C-alpha positions in Angstrom: 17.7 51.7 -33.9 18.0 48.0 -33.0 19.7 45.8 -35.5 18.0 42.7 -36.8 20.5 40.7 -34.9 19.6 42.4 -31.6 15.9 41.9 -32.2 16.4 38.2 -33.0 18.6 37.7 -30.0 16.1 39.5 -27.7 13.2 37.4 -29.1 15.1 34.1 -28.5 15.9 35.0 -24.9 12.3 36.0 -24.3 11.1 32.7 -25.7 13.5 30.6 -23.7 12.6 32.6 -20.5 8.9 31.9 -21.1 9.5 28.2 -21.8 11.6 27.7 -18.6 9.2 29.8 -16.5 6.2 27.7 -17.6 8.2 24.5 -17.0 9.2 25.5 -13.5 5.7 26.5 -12.5 3.7 23.8 -14.3 6.0 20.8 -13.9 4.2 17.7 -12.5 5.5 14.3 -11.8 3.3 11.2 -12.2 3.5 9.1 -9.0 4.9 5.7 -9.2 2.2 3.1 -8.3 2.6 -0.6 -7.8 0.2 -3.6 -7.2 0.9 -5.8 -4.2 3.2 -7.5 -3.5 5.3 -5.1 -5.6 6.5 -1.8 -4.3 7.0 1.4 -6.3 10.6 2.4 -7.0 12.2 4.9 -4.5 11.5 8.6 -5.2 14.1 10.1 -7.5 13.5 13.8 -6.9 15.5 15.4 -4.1 13.3 18.4 -3.5 9.6 18.9 -3.1 7.6 18.5 -6.3 4.0 18.4 -7.5 3.1 14.7 -7.8 0.0 13.5 -9.5 -1.8 10.3 -8.3 -4.7 8.9 -10.3 -6.9 6.1 -9.1 -10.3 4.8 -10.1 -12.9 3.2 -7.9 -14.0 -0.1 -9.5 -16.4 -2.8 -8.5 -15.8 -6.3 -9.8 -16.2 -10.0 -9.2 -13.0 -11.8 -8.3 -11.5 -14.7 -6.5 -11.5 -14.7 -2.7 -10.7 -18.4 -2.2 -10.4 -21.5 -4.3 -13.9 -22.0 -5.7 -15.2 -18.8 -4.0 -15.8 -15.6 -5.8 -16.8 -12.3 -4.2 -18.1 -8.9 -5.2 -15.1 -6.6 -4.4 -15.1 -2.8 -4.2 -11.6 -1.6 -5.0 -9.2 1.1 -6.2 -7.9 0.4 -9.7 -9.4 -3.1 -9.7 -7.1 -4.7 -7.2 -7.4 -5.5 -3.5 -5.5 -4.0 -1.8 -5.3 -0.9 -4.0 -2.0 0.2 -5.5 0.8 1.4 -3.3 1.9 5.0 -3.9 5.3 6.5 -3.0 6.0 10.2 -2.5 8.4 12.5 -0.6 7.9 14.6 2.5 7.2 18.2 1.3 5.6 17.2 -2.0 2.3 18.6 -3.1 0.1 15.7 -4.1 -2.6 16.3 -6.7 -5.0 13.4 -6.3 -7.4 12.5 -9.1 -10.1 10.1 -8.0 -12.6 8.8 -10.6 -15.5 6.3 -10.2 -16.2 3.8 -13.0 -19.4 4.4 -14.8 -20.7 0.9 -14.1 -20.2 1.3 -10.3 -23.3 0.9 -8.1 -22.1 3.2 -5.3 -20.5 6.6 -4.8 -17.0 6.3 -3.4 -14.2 8.6 -2.0 -10.8 8.3 -0.3 -9.6 9.0 3.2 -5.7 9.2 3.1 -4.2 9.0 6.6 -1.3 11.1 5.4 -3.6 14.1 4.8 -4.3 16.7 7.5 -7.8 18.2 7.4 -10.9 17.6 5.2 -11.4 14.1 6.6 -8.2 13.0 5.0 -9.5 14.2 1.6 -12.7 12.3 1.9 -14.7 15.5 2.2 -13.2 16.7 -1.2 -13.3 13.4 -3.2 -16.9 12.0 -3.2 -17.5 10.7 -6.7 -20.7 9.3 -8.1 -20.4 6.7 -10.9 -18.8 8.3 -14.0 -17.5 11.3 -12.0 -13.9 12.6 -11.3 -12.8 14.8 -8.4 -9.4 16.4 -7.9 -8.0 17.6 -4.6 -4.5 18.6 -3.5 -2.6 18.3 -0.2 0.8 19.0 1.2 2.7 15.9 2.4 3.7 17.0 5.9 5.1 13.9 7.7 7.1 10.9 6.6 5.7 7.5 7.3 3.7 4.5 5.9 0.0 5.4 5.8 -3.3 3.6 5.1 -5.8 5.0 2.7 -9.4 3.7 2.5 -12.9 4.7 1.3 -15.1 6.6 3.7 -18.3 7.0 1.7 -21.7 6.2 3.1 -21.6 3.3 5.4 -17.8 3.2 5.8 -17.7 -0.3 7.1 -19.2 -1.7 3.8 -16.6 0.1 1.7 -13.6 -1.0 3.8 -14.9 -4.6 4.3 -15.4 -5.0 0.6 -11.8 -4.1 -0.3 -11.3 -0.3 -0.6 -7.9 0.3 1.0 -4.2 0.5 0.3 -0.9 2.1 1.4 0.9 5.3 0.6 4.6 5.7 1.6 5.9 9.2 2.4 9.7 9.0 2.2 11.8 11.3 4.4 14.3 13.7 2.9 17.1 11.6 1.5 14.8 8.5 1.3 15.1 5.2 3.2 18.3 3.1 3.6 18.9 0.9 0.6 17.8 -2.7 0.8 17.8 -5.6 -1.7 14.1 -6.5 -1.7 11.0 -4.6 -0.8 7.5 -6.1 -0.6 3.9 -4.7 -0.1 1.7 -6.9 2.2 -1.7 -5.9 3.6 -3.9 -7.9 6.0 -7.7 -7.6 5.9 -10.8 -9.4 7.0 -13.7 -10.5 4.9 -17.2 -11.2 6.3 -19.1 -13.4 3.9 -22.3 -15.4 3.5 -22.1 -19.0 2.5 -21.4 -19.0 -1.3 -24.4 -19.5 -3.7 -23.2 -21.0 -7.0 -19.7 -20.1 -6.0 -20.4 -16.4 -5.2 -20.2 -15.1 -1.6 -21.7 -11.8 -0.5 -20.9 -9.4 2.3 -22.4 -10.4 5.7 -22.9 -7.2 7.8 -23.9 -9.2 10.9 -20.6 -11.2 10.9 -18.9 -7.8 10.8 -20.8 -6.6 13.8 -20.0 -9.9 15.6 -16.3 -9.4 14.7 -16.3 -12.9 13.3 -14.6 -12.9 9.9 -14.9 -15.7 7.5 -11.5 -14.9 6.1 -8.4 -13.1 7.4 -6.0 -12.8 4.4 -2.9 -11.2 3.1 -3.2 -9.2 -0.2 -6.9 -9.6 -0.8 -7.5 -13.4 -1.0 -6.7 -16.7 0.5 -3.4 -18.0 -0.9 -2.2 -14.7 -2.4 1.3 -15.3 -1.2 1.9 -19.0 -1.5 3.1 -21.4 -4.1 4.0 -19.6 -7.4 2.9 -16.3 -5.7 5.3 -16.6 -2.8 7.7 -13.7 -2.1 11.3 -14.5 -3.1 14.8 -13.6 -1.9 18.3 -15.0 -1.8 20.6 -15.8 1.2 22.4 -12.6 2.3 19.8 -10.2 1.0 18.2 -7.5 3.1 14.4 -7.5 3.0 11.9 -4.7 3.8 8.2 -5.4 4.1 5.7 -2.5 4.1 2.9 -4.1 6.1 -0.6 -2.7 6.5 -3.5 -3.9 8.5 -6.9 -2.3 7.5 -8.8 -4.5 9.9 -11.5 -3.4 9.8 -11.8 -4.9 13.4 -8.7 -6.8 14.5 -5.2 -6.0 15.5 -2.5 -8.0 13.7 0.3 -9.8 15.5 2.7 -9.8 12.5 5.4 -12.4 12.6 7.7 -14.2 10.1 8.4 -17.8 11.3 12.1 -18.4 11.2 13.1 -14.7 11.3 13.9 -11.9 13.8 13.1 -8.4 12.6 16.4 -6.4 12.7 14.5 -3.1 12.6 10.8 -2.2 13.1 9.5 1.2 12.3 6.8 1.3 15.0 3.3 1.8 13.6 4.8 2.9 10.3 6.4 6.1 11.7 9.6 7.3 10.1 11.8 9.6 12.1 10.6 8.3 15.4 11.2 5.0 17.3 12.9 2.2 15.4 13.1 -0.9 17.6 15.6 -3.7 17.1 15.6 -7.5 17.3 11.8 -7.9 17.4 10.1 -11.3 17.1 6.4 -10.1 16.6 5.0 -6.7 16.2 1.5 -5.4 16.8 -0.2 -3.5 13.9 -3.6 -1.8 14.8 -6.6 -1.7 12.6 -6.0 1.0 10.0 -2.3 1.0 10.9 1.0 -0.1 9.5 4.5 -1.1 10.2 7.8 -1.4 8.3 10.0 -4.3 9.1 13.5 -5.1 7.9 15.7 -8.2 8.2 18.5 -10.0 6.5 17.9 -13.6 5.4 20.8 -15.9 6.5 19.5 -19.3 5.7 17.6 -20.9 2.7 14.1 -22.2 3.0 10.5 -21.2 3.2 9.7 -18.5 5.8 6.1 -18.2 6.8 4.4 -14.8 7.2 1.5 -15.1 9.8 -0.8 -13.2 12.0 0.4 -15.0 15.2 -3.1 -14.7 16.6 -2.7 -18.2 15.3 -6.2 -19.4 14.6 -6.3 -16.7 11.9 -3.9 -18.8 9.9 -6.8 -21.3 9.4 -8.8 -18.4 8.0 -6.0 -17.4 5.5 -3.5 -15.2 7.3 -0.5 -16.9 5.9 2.1 -16.3 3.2 5.6 -17.6 2.2 8.9 -16.0 1.6 11.0 -18.5 -0.3 14.8 -18.0 0.1 17.3 -19.7 -2.1 21.1 -20.0 -1.6 23.7 -22.1 0.3 23.1 -23.4 3.8 25.2 -21.9 6.6 25.5 -24.4 9.5 26.8 -21.6 11.7 23.3 -20.3 11.6 21.3 -23.5 12.3 22.0 -27.2 12.0 20.9 -30.6 13.1 22.6 -32.2 16.0 25.5 -30.8 18.0 
């Protein structure tokens, strides 16, 4: 006959076993998300996990330019949508909801997903609905996501896009500063009472009214400029949703020490690059060390686009080093 002590000990071991078994099977990690120009913190887990990403499709009126508002379609009420960060081998459980006051159904096509139209075939949500789908993260890199519902051009042109970073095993090399920058075009009518609307014909003509970084003209200037200090290493996760044009991404006054070509990680990394091409619905990762103080200018070097808004500032403080550059001999 078992003693009371033996029964109690057995019960405790059974309870602990059940607790740890449930934890091991059911453990989920909430993905780290960040709004541009901020970047989520590096992934902390060192083995594949189940990571939950939650986003909501939202339609709202916001600023496109000084004195000009626009009817944006978005993820989580920001353009671009939030940046997500996961690890190769993770299983992502994606929850997409659509705000109850939306006028359109929406979905999401994540370029990091193999099959099912990048998840678009599994995520169509009418206003007030929620859909969940899961996928295995198979390849490291920096990937675009965007809406692919209905007339796909309307959804992309109105602001439904963002980036997801898939880190390699062991993560990326440490840097001092990371930034999230995304280029996009807007095709608008002339504003009426300060409100501009989507102009489909301008999109067909590939004649954008605006070409901007991070969703509006002036998003990365003045008090919104990116900031660093002399001697720091900077990494920019740069996306170009288009929807039409290729970007010639350049930082005036800098040479990219490393460029992860078209956002691929584990493939070609080029060195000492002045300007890098980023296709529509593509990305790149650039890294550089800032050696001199001042205001560095981010541009699409298809230079007339600067007049349409493709400009931002990286303000660097710190001491001058005349070995780098100086006036005179």
